N, CA, C and O atoms as a Tripos MOL2 file, in Angstrom:
@<TRIPOS>MOLECULE
protein
  316   315    79     0     0
PROTEIN
NO_CHARGES

@<TRIPOS>ATOM
      1 N           5.2900    0.4810    8.0060 N.3       1 MET1
      2 CA          3.7940    1.2590    9.0460 C.3       1 MET1
      3 C           2.6200    0.3050    8.5650 C.2       1 MET1
      4 O           2.1680   -0.5750    9.2980 O.2       1 MET1
      5 N           2.1290    0.5630    7.1900 N.am      2 ARG2
      6 CA          0.8650    0.4390    6.5840 C.3       2 ARG2
      7 C           0.3260   -1.4310    7.2280 C.2       2 ARG2
      8 O          -0.7210   -2.0050    7.5280 O.2       2 ARG2
      9 N           1.5050   -1.6880    7.1700 N.am      3 VAL3
     10 CA          0.7440   -3.2840    7.4830 C.3       3 VAL3
     11 C           0.8810   -3.4440    9.1870 C.2       3 VAL3
     12 O           0.2740   -4.2100    9.9360 O.2       3 VAL3
     13 N           1.5040   -2.8250    9.3720 N.am      4 ARG4
     14 CA          1.0550   -2.8480   11.4300 C.3       4 ARG4
     15 C           0.5450   -1.8630   11.5860 C.2       4 ARG4
     16 O           0.6620   -1.5610   12.7740 O.2       4 ARG4
     17 N          -0.1420   -0.9270   10.8940 N.am      5 LEU5
     18 CA         -1.7250   -0.3520   10.7870 C.3       5 LEU5
     19 C          -2.8860   -1.0060   10.4000 C.2       5 LEU5
     20 O          -3.9620   -1.0210   10.9970 O.2       5 LEU5
     21 N          -2.5200   -1.6660    9.1240 N.am      6 ALA6
     22 CA         -4.0260   -2.2910    9.1330 C.3       6 ALA6
     23 C          -3.9870   -3.9650   10.0710 C.2       6 ALA6
     24 O          -4.8970   -4.7780    9.9060 O.2       6 ALA6
     25 N          -3.0750   -4.1790   10.7990 N.am      7 ILE7
     26 CA         -2.8840   -5.4570   11.5670 C.3       7 ILE7
     27 C          -3.6080   -4.8500   12.9680 C.2       7 ILE7
     28 O          -4.3850   -5.5610   13.6060 O.2       7 ILE7
     29 N          -3.3120   -3.5860   13.3550 N.am      8 LEU8
     30 CA         -4.5530   -3.0180   14.4650 C.3       8 LEU8
     31 C          -5.7850   -2.5550   14.3970 C.2       8 LEU8
     32 O          -6.6660   -2.4740   15.2540 O.2       8 LEU8
     33 N          -5.7360   -2.1460   12.8490 N.am      9 LEU9
     34 CA         -7.1630   -1.8900   12.4190 C.3       9 LEU9
     35 C          -8.1950   -3.1810   12.1250 C.2       9 LEU9
     36 O          -9.4150   -3.0250   12.0870 O.2       9 LEU9
     37 N          -7.6000   -4.3570   11.9410 N.am     10 ASP10
     38 CA         -8.3310   -5.3560   11.6900 C.3      10 ASP10
     39 C          -8.2560   -6.0850   13.1280 C.2      10 ASP10
     40 O          -8.9440   -7.0930   13.2900 O.2      10 ASP10
     41 N          -7.5470   -5.6690   14.0400 N.am     11 ALA11
     42 CA         -8.0870   -6.1800   15.2790 C.3      11 ALA11
     43 C          -9.2100   -5.5690   16.0830 C.2      11 ALA11
     44 O          -9.6930   -5.8410   17.1820 O.2      11 ALA11
     45 N          -9.4300   -4.7690   15.2830 N.am     12 GLY12
     46 CA        -10.5410   -3.8220   15.9600 C.3      12 GLY12
     47 C         -10.6970   -2.5300   16.5520 C.2      12 GLY12
     48 O         -11.6650   -2.0270   17.1230 O.2      12 GLY12
     49 N          -9.4170   -2.0400   16.2730 N.am     13 LEU13
     50 CA         -8.9950   -0.3160   16.7660 C.3      13 LEU13
     51 C          -9.8540    0.3680   15.4950 C.2      13 LEU13
     52 O         -10.2510    0.0010   14.3890 O.2      13 LEU13
     53 N          -9.8980    1.4510   16.2270 N.am     14 VAL14
     54 CA        -10.7890    2.5830   15.3820 C.3      14 VAL14
     55 C          -9.4800    3.4830   15.1380 C.2      14 VAL14
     56 O          -8.3910    3.4100   15.7080 O.2      14 VAL14
     57 N          -9.8930    4.3230   14.1600 N.am     15 ASP15
     58 CA         -8.8950    5.7170   13.9420 C.3      15 ASP15
     59 C          -9.7980    6.1580   13.3040 C.2      15 ASP15
     60 O         -10.3370    5.8050   12.2560 O.2      15 ASP15
     61 N         -10.0690    7.6000   14.5320 N.am     16 PRO16
     62 CA        -11.0850    8.6630   14.5940 C.3      16 PRO16
     63 C         -10.7710    9.5610   12.9490 C.2      16 PRO16
     64 O         -11.6430   10.1670   12.3270 O.2      16 PRO16
     65 N          -9.2790    9.4150   12.5160 N.am     17 HIS17
     66 CA         -9.6830   10.5280   11.3680 C.3      17 HIS17
     67 C          -9.1870    9.3050   10.0760 C.2      17 HIS17
     68 O          -8.1210    9.2470    9.4630 O.2      17 HIS17
     69 N         -10.0620    8.6690   10.0020 N.am     18 ALA18
     70 CA         -9.8430    7.7080    9.0860 C.3      18 ALA18
     71 C         -10.5420    8.5270    7.9410 C.2      18 ALA18
     72 O         -10.0210    8.6730    6.8350 O.2      18 ALA18
     73 N         -11.9200    9.1160    8.3370 N.am     19 ARG19
     74 CA        -12.5490    9.7030    7.6370 C.3      19 ARG19
     75 C         -12.1160   11.1480    7.0050 C.2      19 ARG19
     76 O         -13.0830   11.7660    6.5600 O.2      19 ARG19
     77 N         -11.3400   11.5560    6.9260 N.am     20 ASP20
     78 CA        -10.5680   13.0180    6.7670 C.3      20 ASP20
     79 C          -9.3700   12.6480    6.9580 C.2      20 ASP20
     80 O          -8.9500   13.2210    7.9630 O.2      20 ASP20
     81 N          -8.2680   11.6920    6.3120 N.am     21 PRO21
     82 CA         -6.9790   11.9440    6.5570 C.3      21 PRO21
     83 C          -5.9340   12.6510    6.2120 C.2      21 PRO21
     84 O          -5.3850   12.4700    5.1250 O.2      21 PRO21
     85 N          -5.4740   13.6440    7.1790 N.am     22 ARG22
     86 CA         -4.2900   14.6240    6.4070 C.3      22 ARG22
     87 C          -3.0060   14.1180    6.7780 C.2      22 ARG22
     88 O          -2.7110   13.3860    7.7230 O.2      22 ARG22
     89 N          -2.4790   14.4860    6.1240 N.am     23 PRO23
     90 CA         -0.6350   14.5820    6.4800 C.3      23 PRO23
     91 C          -0.7600   15.1720    7.4510 C.2      23 PRO23
     92 O          -1.5570   16.0860    7.6610 O.2      23 PRO23
     93 N           0.5470   14.4090    8.6550 N.am     24 THR24
     94 CA          0.9420   14.9710   10.0460 C.3      24 THR24
     95 C           2.1950   15.4890    9.9470 C.2      24 THR24
     96 O           2.7280   16.0170   10.9230 O.2      24 THR24
     97 N           2.8070   15.3940    8.7420 N.am     25 CYS25
     98 CA          4.2910   15.7330    8.6690 C.3      25 CYS25
     99 C           4.6100   15.6910    7.3230 C.2      25 CYS25
    100 O           3.9070   14.9260    6.6650 O.2      25 CYS25
    101 N           5.8590   16.5690    6.4600 N.am     26 THR26
    102 CA          6.2540   17.1330    6.0810 C.3      26 THR26
    103 C           8.0430   16.2200    5.2070 C.2      26 THR26
    104 O           8.7320   16.8840    4.4340 O.2      26 THR26
    105 N           8.3160   15.1510    5.4730 N.am     27 PRO27
    106 CA          9.7080   14.5420    5.5170 C.3      27 PRO27
    107 C          10.2770   14.7450    3.8410 C.2      27 PRO27
    108 O           9.6580   14.2970    2.8760 O.2      27 PRO27
    109 N          11.2460   15.3180    3.7700 N.am     28 ASN28
    110 CA         11.9510   15.2640    2.2990 C.3      28 ASN28
    111 C          10.6910   15.7640    1.4090 C.2      28 ASN28
    112 O          10.3360   15.3310    0.3130 O.2      28 ASN28
    113 N          10.1800   16.6820    2.1010 N.am     29 GLY29
    114 CA          9.3070   17.7070    1.1860 C.3      29 GLY29
    115 C           8.1970   16.8880    0.4830 C.2      29 GLY29
    116 O           7.7160   17.3250   -0.5620 O.2      29 GLY29
    117 N           7.7330   15.6130    1.0610 N.am     30 ARG30
    118 CA          6.5740   14.8830    1.1530 C.3      30 ARG30
    119 C           5.8680   15.0480    2.0030 C.2      30 ARG30
    120 O           6.2030   14.6820    3.1300 O.2      30 ARG30
    121 N           4.4510   15.7480    1.7460 N.am     31 ALA31
    122 CA          3.2900   15.7370    2.6990 C.3      31 ALA31
    123 C           2.9360   14.3710    3.0170 C.2      31 ALA31
    124 O           2.3590   13.7700    2.1110 O.2      31 ALA31
    125 N           3.2470   13.4360    4.6100 N.am     32 LYS32
    126 CA          2.0110   12.2680    4.5240 C.3      32 LYS32
    127 C           1.8490   12.2270    6.0160 C.2      32 LYS32
    128 O           2.4510   12.8940    6.8570 O.2      32 LYS32
    129 N           0.8910   11.2850    6.1870 N.am     33 ARG33
    130 CA          0.6750   10.8990    7.5180 C.3      33 ARG33
    131 C           0.9330    9.9750    7.9750 C.2      33 ARG33
    132 O           0.7580    8.8570    7.4900 O.2      33 ARG33
    133 N           1.5120   10.3010    9.2420 N.am     34 ILE34
    134 CA          2.3400    9.1660    9.6470 C.3      34 ILE34
    135 C           2.0370    8.8810   11.2220 C.2      34 ILE34
    136 O           2.4380    7.8860   11.8260 O.2      34 ILE34
    137 N           1.3120    9.8580   11.7380 N.am     35 ASP35
    138 CA          0.7920   10.0450   12.8850 C.3      35 ASP35
    139 C          -0.7200    9.3600   13.3860 C.2      35 ASP35
    140 O          -1.5580   10.0760   12.8380 O.2      35 ASP35
    141 N          -1.2490    8.5780   13.9690 N.am     36 TYR36
    142 CA         -2.0730    7.7310   14.4170 C.3      36 TYR36
    143 C          -2.9590    8.4350   15.4520 C.2      36 TYR36
    144 O          -2.2890    9.4240   15.7490 O.2      36 TYR36
    145 N          -4.2650    8.4850   16.2770 N.am     37 ILE37
    146 CA         -4.9170    8.0280   17.1800 C.3      37 ILE37
    147 C          -5.6930    6.9180   16.9820 C.2      37 ILE37
    148 O          -6.6620    7.0390   16.2330 O.2      37 ILE37
    149 N          -5.4450    5.7470   17.5530 N.am     38 LEU38
    150 CA         -6.2630    4.5720   17.5530 C.3      38 LEU38
    151 C          -7.1440    4.2160   18.8810 C.2      38 LEU38
    152 O          -6.4900    4.3420   19.9160 O.2      38 LEU38
    153 N          -8.4770    3.8030   19.0560 N.am     39 CYS39
    154 CA         -9.0740    3.6060   20.4730 C.3      39 CYS39
    155 C          -9.7950    2.1100   20.0080 C.2      39 CYS39
    156 O          -9.6130    1.5450   18.9290 O.2      39 CYS39
    157 N         -10.7010    1.6190   21.1880 N.am     40 THR40
    158 CA        -11.3450    0.8020   21.2010 C.3      40 THR40
    159 C         -12.6350    1.2110   20.5070 C.2      40 THR40
    160 O         -12.8060    2.3690   20.1240 O.2      40 THR40
    161 N         -13.7670    0.0150   20.3100 N.am     41 ARG41
    162 CA        -14.5610    0.3880   20.2130 C.3      41 ARG41
    163 C         -15.8160    0.8170   21.0030 C.2      41 ARG41
    164 O         -16.9460    1.1620   20.6590 O.2      41 ARG41
    165 N         -14.9150    0.5970   22.7300 N.am     42 GLU42
    166 CA        -16.1870    0.8510   23.7690 C.3      42 GLU42
    167 C         -15.7310    2.5090   23.6270 C.2      42 GLU42
    168 O         -16.0020    3.0540   24.6970 O.2      42 GLU42
    169 N         -15.3730    3.0890   23.0470 N.am     43 LEU43
    170 CA        -14.8500    4.4410   23.3230 C.3      43 LEU43
    171 C         -15.6090    5.5880   22.1190 C.2      43 LEU43
    172 O         -14.9480    5.2600   21.1340 O.2      43 LEU43
    173 N         -16.2500    6.3330   21.7780 N.am     44 ARG44
    174 CA        -16.8350    7.3210   21.1110 C.3      44 ARG44
    175 C         -15.5490    8.1800   20.5510 C.2      44 ARG44
    176 O         -15.2190    9.0460   21.3610 O.2      44 ARG44
    177 N         -14.6700    8.1470   19.2500 N.am     45 ALA45
    178 CA        -13.7620    9.1140   19.1860 C.3      45 ALA45
    179 C         -14.2850   10.1120   18.0370 C.2      45 ALA45
    180 O         -14.6230    9.6990   16.9270 O.2      45 ALA45
    181 N         -14.3090   11.1130   18.3150 N.am     46 GLU46
    182 CA        -14.6510   12.7010   17.4020 C.3      46 GLU46
    183 C         -13.3030   13.0450   16.9870 C.2      46 GLU46
    184 O         -12.4710   13.4450   17.8010 O.2      46 GLU46
    185 N         -13.0450   12.8980   15.6870 N.am     47 ALA47
    186 CA        -11.4200   14.0200   15.2680 C.3      47 ALA47
    187 C         -11.4800   15.4430   15.5560 C.2      47 ALA47
    188 O         -12.4890   16.0920   15.2800 O.2      47 ALA47
    189 N         -10.6710   15.8540   15.9820 N.am     48 ILE48
    190 CA        -10.4750   17.5280   15.8880 C.3      48 ILE48
    191 C          -9.7900   17.3960   14.5380 C.2      48 ILE48
    192 O          -9.4350   16.2920   14.1240 O.2      48 ILE48
    193 N          -9.6110   18.4620   13.8840 N.am     49 ALA49
    194 CA         -9.0400   18.3760   12.3980 C.3      49 ALA49
    195 C          -7.8660   19.0460   12.5850 C.2      49 ALA49
    196 O          -7.4530   19.9270   13.3390 O.2      49 ALA49
    197 N          -7.3820   18.2850   11.5540 N.am     50 THR50
    198 CA         -5.1730   18.9680   11.7620 C.3      50 THR50
    199 C          -5.2100   20.3650   11.3200 C.2      50 THR50
    200 O          -6.2080   21.0810   11.4000 O.2      50 THR50
    201 N          -4.0150   20.7330   10.8270 N.am     51 GLU51
    202 CA         -3.6440   21.8700   10.0050 C.3      51 GLU51
    203 C          -3.4040   20.9920    8.6920 C.2      51 GLU51
    204 O          -3.1840   19.7860    8.5760 O.2      51 GLU51
    205 N          -3.5410   22.1900    7.5750 N.am     52 ALA52
    206 CA         -3.7170   21.5970    6.3140 C.3      52 ALA52
    207 C          -1.9920   21.6050    5.7590 C.2      52 ALA52
    208 O          -1.3000   22.5910    5.5010 O.2      52 ALA52
    209 N          -1.6910   20.4160    5.7040 N.am     53 LEU53
    210 CA          0.0390   20.4800    4.7580 C.3      53 LEU53
    211 C          -0.2550   19.8840    3.6920 C.2      53 LEU53
    212 O          -1.1900   19.1160    3.4670 O.2      53 LEU53
    213 N           1.1700   20.5220    2.5310 N.am     54 ASP54
    214 CA          1.1020   20.1780    1.5560 C.3      54 ASP54
    215 C           2.7120   20.0930    1.4420 C.2      54 ASP54
    216 O           3.5320   20.6280    2.1890 O.2      54 ASP54
    217 N           2.9730   19.1980    0.1930 N.am     55 ASP55
    218 CA          4.3700   19.4560    0.3120 C.3      55 ASP55
    219 C           5.4480   20.5840    0.2210 C.2      55 ASP55
    220 O           6.6630   20.7070    0.0670 O.2      55 ASP55
    221 N           4.3750   21.3050    0.3930 N.am     56 ALA56
    222 CA          5.6590   22.7900    0.3080 C.3      56 ALA56
    223 C           5.5400   23.9170    1.9710 C.2      56 ALA56
    224 O           5.8940   25.0080    2.4170 O.2      56 ALA56
    225 N           4.7460   22.6080    2.3560 N.am     57 THR57
    226 CA          4.6190   23.1150    4.1390 C.3      57 THR57
    227 C           5.5730   22.9100    4.6300 C.2      57 THR57
    228 O           5.8630   21.7780    5.0180 O.2      57 THR57
    229 N           6.5910   24.2520    4.8070 N.am     58 PRO58
    230 CA          8.0300   23.8480    5.8220 C.3      58 PRO58
    231 C           7.5600   23.4600    7.0760 C.2      58 PRO58
    232 O           6.5990   23.9730    7.6500 O.2      58 PRO58
    233 N           8.4560   22.2780    7.6150 N.am     59 LEU59
    234 CA          8.0940   21.8270    9.1310 C.3      59 LEU59
    235 C           9.5580   21.1920    9.4830 C.2      59 LEU59
    236 O          10.1230   20.4120    8.7170 O.2      59 LEU59
    237 N          10.1170   21.6280   10.7630 N.am     60 PRO60
    238 CA          9.4230   23.0960   11.6460 C.3      60 PRO60
    239 C           9.6860   24.3000   10.8250 C.2      60 PRO60
    240 O          10.5780   24.5590   10.0180 O.2      60 PRO60
    241 N           8.3440   25.1680   11.3900 N.am     61 SER61
    242 CA          8.6860   26.2420   11.2770 C.3      61 SER61
    243 C           8.2940   27.4740   12.5990 C.2      61 SER61
    244 O           7.9280   27.1060   13.7160 O.2      61 SER61
    245 N           8.4180   28.6250   12.3000 N.am     62 LEU62
    246 CA          8.3320   29.6970   13.4500 C.3      62 LEU62
    247 C           6.7500   29.5160   13.9210 C.2      62 LEU62
    248 O           6.4950   29.6040   15.1220 O.2      62 LEU62
    249 N           5.5260   29.2240   12.8150 N.am     63 ALA63
    250 CA          4.6630   29.0110   13.5830 C.3      63 ALA63
    251 C           4.2560   27.8130   13.7170 C.2      63 ALA63
    252 O           3.0330   27.6980   13.7990 O.2      63 ALA63
    253 N           5.0900   26.5330   13.7870 N.am     64 MET64
    254 CA          4.9050   25.1240   13.9060 C.3      64 MET64
    255 C           6.3350   24.7320   14.2300 C.2      64 MET64
    256 O           6.9400   24.3460   13.2300 O.2      64 MET64
    257 N           6.9300   24.7250   15.1780 N.am     65 PRO65
    258 CA          8.1960   24.3890   16.2720 C.3      65 PRO65
    259 C           8.3990   22.6870   15.9300 C.2      65 PRO65
    260 O           9.4770   22.2370   16.3170 O.2      65 PRO65
    261 N           7.6790   21.9310   15.4010 N.am     66 SER66
    262 CA          7.6500   20.4750   15.5590 C.3      66 SER66
    263 C           7.8900   20.2670   14.0110 C.2      66 SER66
    264 O           8.0570   21.1440   13.1630 O.2      66 SER66
    265 N           7.8750   19.3200   13.8950 N.am     67 ASP67
    266 CA          8.5690   18.3720   12.6780 C.3      67 ASP67
    267 C           6.9010   17.5360   12.1650 C.2      67 ASP67
    268 O           6.6670   17.0420   11.0620 O.2      67 ASP67
    269 N           6.0680   17.5980   13.2210 N.am     68 HIS68
    270 CA          4.6450   16.9770   12.9140 C.3      68 HIS68
    271 C           3.5760   17.7340   13.4630 C.2      68 HIS68
    272 O           3.8750   18.3170   14.5060 O.2      68 HIS68
    273 N           2.5340   17.8730   13.0970 N.am     69 VAL69
    274 CA          1.7270   18.8270   12.9180 C.3      69 VAL69
    275 C           1.0360   18.0130   14.2530 C.2      69 VAL69
    276 O           1.0670   16.7890   14.1210 O.2      69 VAL69
    277 N           0.2640   18.6300   15.8300 N.am     70 PRO70
    278 CA         -0.4100   17.9100   16.4960 C.3      70 PRO70
    279 C          -1.8810   16.9920   15.9600 C.2      70 PRO70
    280 O          -2.7070   17.3670   15.1280 O.2      70 PRO70
    281 N          -1.8700   16.0800   16.5120 N.am     71 ILE71
    282 CA         -3.5950   15.6740   16.2070 C.3      71 ILE71
    283 C          -4.1170   15.1620   17.3760 C.2      71 ILE71
    284 O          -3.5330   14.8090   18.4000 O.2      71 ILE71
    285 N          -5.3790   15.1650   17.0770 N.am     72 ALA72
    286 CA         -6.0670   14.9450   19.0180 C.3      72 ALA72
    287 C          -7.7900   14.6920   18.5000 C.2      72 ALA72
    288 O          -8.2700   15.2280   17.5010 O.2      72 ALA72
    289 N          -8.2440   14.1290   19.0610 N.am     73 ALA73
    290 CA         -9.5380   13.1690   19.1330 C.3      73 ALA73
    291 C         -10.2480   13.3270   20.4440 C.2      73 ALA73
    292 O          -9.6940   13.0510   21.5090 O.2      73 ALA73
    293 N         -11.5310   13.7920   20.3560 N.am     74 VAL74
    294 CA        -12.2670   13.7310   21.7920 C.3      74 VAL74
    295 C         -13.0460   12.1840   22.0010 C.2      74 VAL74
    296 O         -13.9810   11.7610   21.3210 O.2      74 VAL74
    297 N         -12.4120   11.5330   23.0690 N.am     75 LEU75
    298 CA        -13.0400   10.2820   23.4720 C.3      75 LEU75
    299 C         -14.0220   10.4170   24.1920 C.2      75 LEU75
    300 O         -13.9810   11.2770   25.0720 O.2      75 LEU75
    301 N         -15.3220    9.5100   24.0040 N.am     76 THR76
    302 CA        -16.0150    9.4710   25.3090 C.3      76 THR76
    303 C         -16.8010    7.9440   25.4470 C.2      76 THR76
    304 O         -16.7270    7.2660   24.4230 O.2      76 THR76
    305 N         -17.2530    7.5710   26.1470 N.am     77 ARG77
    306 CA        -17.1020    6.2060   26.6700 C.3      77 ARG77
    307 C         -18.5490    5.9480   25.8900 C.2      77 ARG77
    308 O         -19.4950    6.6730   26.1990 O.2      77 ARG77
    309 N         -18.7440    4.7920   24.7570 N.am     78 ALA78
    310 CA        -19.5410    4.0530   23.8490 C.3      78 ALA78
    311 C         -20.8170    3.9710   25.0540 C.2      78 ALA78
    312 O         -20.6150    3.6640   26.2290 O.2      78 ALA78
    313 N         -22.3070    4.3600   24.3970 N.am     79 VAL79
    314 CA        -23.6130    3.6830   25.3820 C.3      79 VAL79
    315 C         -23.6130    2.1350   24.7340 C.2      79 VAL79
    316 O         -24.4060    1.2910   25.1520 O.2      79 VAL79
@<TRIPOS>BOND
     1     1     2 1
     2     2     3 1
     3     3     4 2
     4     3     5 am
     5     5     6 1
     6     6     7 1
     7     7     8 2
     8     7     9 am
     9     9    10 1
    10    10    11 1
    11    11    12 2
    12    11    13 am
    13    13    14 1
    14    14    15 1
    15    15    16 2
    16    15    17 am
    17    17    18 1
    18    18    19 1
    19    19    20 2
    20    19    21 am
    21    21    22 1
    22    22    23 1
    23    23    24 2
    24    23    25 am
    25    25    26 1
    26    26    27 1
    27    27    28 2
    28    27    29 am
    29    29    30 1
    30    30    31 1
    31    31    32 2
    32    31    33 am
    33    33    34 1
    34    34    35 1
    35    35    36 2
    36    35    37 am
    37    37    38 1
    38    38    39 1
    39    39    40 2
    40    39    41 am
    41    41    42 1
    42    42    43 1
    43    43    44 2
    44    43    45 am
    45    45    46 1
    46    46    47 1
    47    47    48 2
    48    47    49 am
    49    49    50 1
    50    50    51 1
    51    51    52 2
    52    51    53 am
    53    53    54 1
    54    54    55 1
    55    55    56 2
    56    55    57 am
    57    57    58 1
    58    58    59 1
    59    59    60 2
    60    59    61 am
    61    61    62 1
    62    62    63 1
    63    63    64 2
    64    63    65 am
    65    65    66 1
    66    66    67 1
    67    67    68 2
    68    67    69 am
    69    69    70 1
    70    70    71 1
    71    71    72 2
    72    71    73 am
    73    73    74 1
    74    74    75 1
    75    75    76 2
    76    75    77 am
    77    77    78 1
    78    78    79 1
    79    79    80 2
    80    79    81 am
    81    81    82 1
    82    82    83 1
    83    83    84 2
    84    83    85 am
    85    85    86 1
    86    86    87 1
    87    87    88 2
    88    87    89 am
    89    89    90 1
    90    90    91 1
    91    91    92 2
    92    91    93 am
    93    93    94 1
    94    94    95 1
    95    95    96 2
    96    95    97 am
    97    97    98 1
    98    98    99 1
    99    99   100 2
   100    99   101 am
   101   101   102 1
   102   102   103 1
   103   103   104 2
   104   103   105 am
   105   105   106 1
   106   106   107 1
   107   107   108 2
   108   107   109 am
   109   109   110 1
   110   110   111 1
   111   111   112 2
   112   111   113 am
   113   113   114 1
   114   114   115 1
   115   115   116 2
   116   115   117 am
   117   117   118 1
   118   118   119 1
   119   119   120 2
   120   119   121 am
   121   121   122 1
   122   122   123 1
   123   123   124 2
   124   123   125 am
   125   125   126 1
   126   126   127 1
   127   127   128 2
   128   127   129 am
   129   129   130 1
   130   130   131 1
   131   131   132 2
   132   131   133 am
   133   133   134 1
   134   134   135 1
   135   135   136 2
   136   135   137 am
   137   137   138 1
   138   138   139 1
   139   139   140 2
   140   139   141 am
   141   141   142 1
   142   142   143 1
   143   143   144 2
   144   143   145 am
   145   145   146 1
   146   146   147 1
   147   147   148 2
   148   147   149 am
   149   149   150 1
   150   150   151 1
   151   151   152 2
   152   151   153 am
   153   153   154 1
   154   154   155 1
   155   155   156 2
   156   155   157 am
   157   157   158 1
   158   158   159 1
   159   159   160 2
   160   159   161 am
   161   161   162 1
   162   162   163 1
   163   163   164 2
   164   163   165 am
   165   165   166 1
   166   166   167 1
   167   167   168 2
   168   167   169 am
   169   169   170 1
   170   170   171 1
   171   171   172 2
   172   171   173 am
   173   173   174 1
   174   174   175 1
   175   175   176 2
   176   175   177 am
   177   177   178 1
   178   178   179 1
   179   179   180 2
   180   179   181 am
   181   181   182 1
   182   182   183 1
   183   183   184 2
   184   183   185 am
   185   185   186 1
   186   186   187 1
   187   187   188 2
   188   187   189 am
   189   189   190 1
   190   190   191 1
   191   191   192 2
   192   191   193 am
   193   193   194 1
   194   194   195 1
   195   195   196 2
   196   195   197 am
   197   197   198 1
   198   198   199 1
   199   199   200 2
   200   199   201 am
   201   201   202 1
   202   202   203 1
   203   203   204 2
   204   203   205 am
   205   205   206 1
   206   206   207 1
   207   207   208 2
   208   207   209 am
   209   209   210 1
   210   210   211 1
   211   211   212 2
   212   211   213 am
   213   213   214 1
   214   214   215 1
   215   215   216 2
   216   215   217 am
   217   217   218 1
   218   218   219 1
   219   219   220 2
   220   219   221 am
   221   221   222 1
   222   222   223 1
   223   223   224 2
   224   223   225 am
   225   225   226 1
   226   226   227 1
   227   227   228 2
   228   227   229 am
   229   229   230 1
   230   230   231 1
   231   231   232 2
   232   231   233 am
   233   233   234 1
   234   234   235 1
   235   235   236 2
   236   235   237 am
   237   237   238 1
   238   238   239 1
   239   239   240 2
   240   239   241 am
   241   241   242 1
   242   242   243 1
   243   243   244 2
   244   243   245 am
   245   245   246 1
   246   246   247 1
   247   247   248 2
   248   247   249 am
   249   249   250 1
   250   250   251 1
   251   251   252 2
   252   251   253 am
   253   253   254 1
   254   254   255 1
   255   255   256 2
   256   255   257 am
   257   257   258 1
   258   258   259 1
   259   259   260 2
   260   259   261 am
   261   261   262 1
   262   262   263 1
   263   263   264 2
   264   263   265 am
   265   265   266 1
   266   266   267 1
   267   267   268 2
   268   267   269 am
   269   269   270 1
   270   270   271 1
   271   271   272 2
   272   271   273 am
   273   273   274 1
   274   274   275 1
   275   275   276 2
   276   275   277 am
   277   277   278 1
   278   278   279 1
   279   279   280 2
   280   279   281 am
   281   281   282 1
   282   282   283 1
   283   283   284 2
   284   283   285 am
   285   285   286 1
   286   286   287 1
   287   287   288 2
   288   287   289 am
   289   289   290 1
   290   290   291 1
   291   291   292 2
   292   291   293 am
   293   293   294 1
   294   294   295 1
   295   295   296 2
   296   295   297 am
   297   297   298 1
   298   298   299 1
   299   299   300 2
   300   299   301 am
   301   301   302 1
   302   302   303 1
   303   303   304 2
   304   303   305 am
   305   305   306 1
   306   306   307 1
   307   307   308 2
   308   307   309 am
   309   309   310 1
   310   310   311 1
   311   311   312 2
   312   311   313 am
   313   313   314 1
   314   314   315 1
   315   315   316 2
@<TRIPOS>SUBSTRUCTURE
     1 MET1         2 RESIDUE 1 A MET
     2 ARG2         6 RESIDUE 1 A ARG
     3 VAL3        10 RESIDUE 1 A VAL
     4 ARG4        14 RESIDUE 1 A ARG
     5 LEU5        18 RESIDUE 1 A LEU
     6 ALA6        22 RESIDUE 1 A ALA
     7 ILE7        26 RESIDUE 1 A ILE
     8 LEU8        30 RESIDUE 1 A LEU
     9 LEU9        34 RESIDUE 1 A LEU
    10 ASP10       38 RESIDUE 1 A ASP
    11 ALA11       42 RESIDUE 1 A ALA
    12 GLY12       46 RESIDUE 1 A GLY
    13 LEU13       50 RESIDUE 1 A LEU
    14 VAL14       54 RESIDUE 1 A VAL
    15 ASP15       58 RESIDUE 1 A ASP
    16 PRO16       62 RESIDUE 1 A PRO
    17 HIS17       66 RESIDUE 1 A HIS
    18 ALA18       70 RESIDUE 1 A ALA
    19 ARG19       74 RESIDUE 1 A ARG
    20 ASP20       78 RESIDUE 1 A ASP
    21 PRO21       82 RESIDUE 1 A PRO
    22 ARG22       86 RESIDUE 1 A ARG
    23 PRO23       90 RESIDUE 1 A PRO
    24 THR24       94 RESIDUE 1 A THR
    25 CYS25       98 RESIDUE 1 A CYS
    26 THR26      102 RESIDUE 1 A THR
    27 PRO27      106 RESIDUE 1 A PRO
    28 ASN28      110 RESIDUE 1 A ASN
    29 GLY29      114 RESIDUE 1 A GLY
    30 ARG30      118 RESIDUE 1 A ARG
    31 ALA31      122 RESIDUE 1 A ALA
    32 LYS32      126 RESIDUE 1 A LYS
    33 ARG33      130 RESIDUE 1 A ARG
    34 ILE34      134 RESIDUE 1 A ILE
    35 ASP35      138 RESIDUE 1 A ASP
    36 TYR36      142 RESIDUE 1 A TYR
    37 ILE37      146 RESIDUE 1 A ILE
    38 LEU38      150 RESIDUE 1 A LEU
    39 CYS39      154 RESIDUE 1 A CYS
    40 THR40      158 RESIDUE 1 A THR
    41 ARG41      162 RESIDUE 1 A ARG
    42 GLU42      166 RESIDUE 1 A GLU
    43 LEU43      170 RESIDUE 1 A LEU
    44 ARG44      174 RESIDUE 1 A ARG
    45 ALA45      178 RESIDUE 1 A ALA
    46 GLU46      182 RESIDUE 1 A GLU
    47 ALA47      186 RESIDUE 1 A ALA
    48 ILE48      190 RESIDUE 1 A ILE
    49 ALA49      194 RESIDUE 1 A ALA
    50 THR50      198 RESIDUE 1 A THR
    51 GLU51      202 RESIDUE 1 A GLU
    52 ALA52      206 RESIDUE 1 A ALA
    53 LEU53      210 RESIDUE 1 A LEU
    54 ASP54      214 RESIDUE 1 A ASP
    55 ASP55      218 RESIDUE 1 A ASP
    56 ALA56      222 RESIDUE 1 A ALA
    57 THR57      226 RESIDUE 1 A THR
    58 PRO58      230 RESIDUE 1 A PRO
    59 LEU59      234 RESIDUE 1 A LEU
    60 PRO60      238 RESIDUE 1 A PRO
    61 SER61      242 RESIDUE 1 A SER
    62 LEU62      246 RESIDUE 1 A LEU
    63 ALA63      250 RESIDUE 1 A ALA
    64 MET64      254 RESIDUE 1 A MET
    65 PRO65      258 RESIDUE 1 A PRO
    66 SER66      262 RESIDUE 1 A SER
    67 ASP67      266 RESIDUE 1 A ASP
    68 HIS68      270 RESIDUE 1 A HIS
    69 VAL69      274 RESIDUE 1 A VAL
    70 PRO70      278 RESIDUE 1 A PRO
    71 ILE71      282 RESIDUE 1 A ILE
    72 ALA72      286 RESIDUE 1 A ALA
    73 ALA73      290 RESIDUE 1 A ALA
    74 VAL74      294 RESIDUE 1 A VAL
    75 LEU75      298 RESIDUE 1 A LEU
    76 THR76      302 RESIDUE 1 A THR
    77 ARG77      306 RESIDUE 1 A ARG
    78 ALA78      310 RESIDUE 1 A ALA
    79 VAL79      314 RESIDUE 1 A VAL
């Protein structure tokens, strides 16, 4: 996955969550980031912080019924 992500970033796509990369899931009890929002430089992207996860965070759970936490960003046209 990292190689494919690097190719997309090298091609000019932007990761709005790069400044504060938080884990998005906890497969096998290991918190890691596997979900991304990528956009072109023609858009200004402001990341919306995700839920804090660590290795002890159970997913899915009653509070978070998915095995991934939602990620989001506000996209606007760059001037």
